[in-house]
LOFI-621343 format. One record per residue (C-alpha): residue number from 1; x, y, z. Coordinates in steps of 0.05 Angstrom, whole numbers, plus 5000, padded with zeros to 4 digits. Example, Ala and Ser with C-alpha at 12.3 -4.5 7.8 and 13.67 -1.06 7.14 Angstrom:
REM LOFI-621343
(1,(5246,4910,5156)) (2,(5273,4979,5143)) 
***
This chain:
REM LOFI-621343
(1,(5017,1798,9327)) (2,(5028,1854,9373)) (3,(5097,1814,9398)) (4,(5119,1806,9323)) (5,(5111,1880,9312)) (6,(5151,1891,9375)) (7,(5202,1847,9357)) (8,(5206,1873,9289)) (9,(5218,1943,9314)) (10,(5266,1921,9368)) (11,(5312,1893,9307)) (12,(5309,1949,9267)) (13,(5326,1992,9324)) (14,(5388,1941,9341)) (15,(5407,1937,9269)) (16,(5416,2011,9259)) (17,(5446,2023,9324)) (18,(5505,1966,9309)) (19,(5513,1998,9238)) (20,(5568,2042,9263)) (21,(5583,2115,9267)) (22,(5586,2168,9220)) (23,(5650,2174,9172)) (24,(5695,2218,9201)) (25,(5701,2287,9185)) (26,(5748,2308,9128)) (27,(5797,2358,9149)) (28,(5846,2390,9116)) (29,(5919,2397,9128)) (30,(5946,2464,9141)) (31,(5985,2492,9092)) (32,(6056,2511,9118)) (33,(6099,2561,9084)) (34,(6173,2565,9102)) (35,(6208,2623,9096)) (36,(6275,2623,9062)) (37,(6343,2647,9092)) (38,(6367,2719,9070)) (39,(6423,2711,9019)) (40,(6459,2769,8984)) (41,(6423,2751,8927)) (42,(6389,2815,8937)) (43,(6448,2861,8947)) (44,(6488,2829,8887)) (45,(6457,2867,8833)) (46,(6458,2937,8871)) (47,(6536,2928,8880)) (48,(6546,2903,8802)) (49,(6522,2965,8787)) (50,(6556,3014,8834)) (51,(6615,2978,8811)) (52,(6602,2995,8736)) (53,(6587,3066,8753)) (54,(6648,3071,8795)) (55,(6689,3042,8734)) (56,(6665,3088,8683)) (57,(6670,3148,8729)) (58,(6745,3127,8740)) (59,(6758,3122,8666)) (60,(6730,3189,8646)) (61,(6773,3219,8701)) (62,(6835,3196,8673)) (63,(6832,3214,8603)) (64,(6873,3277,8581)) (65,(6867,3338,8621)) (66,(6823,3394,8591)) (67,(6857,3461,8570)) (68,(6839,3514,8618)) 
***
């Protein structure tokens, strides 16, 4: 009887040892944020406003002279 208990304990230990390892841990991939190259998009709006203001000032000063 003692040999049967020892044999069954050995079989139980051997079966759990050969069952494989634990599952691999889940590791999230790092987030990579690409930076966009600078463009003239940030400069075009102020440039258009400056040109519109220059045209407005230029057209108002090219009118008929005011008498002094």
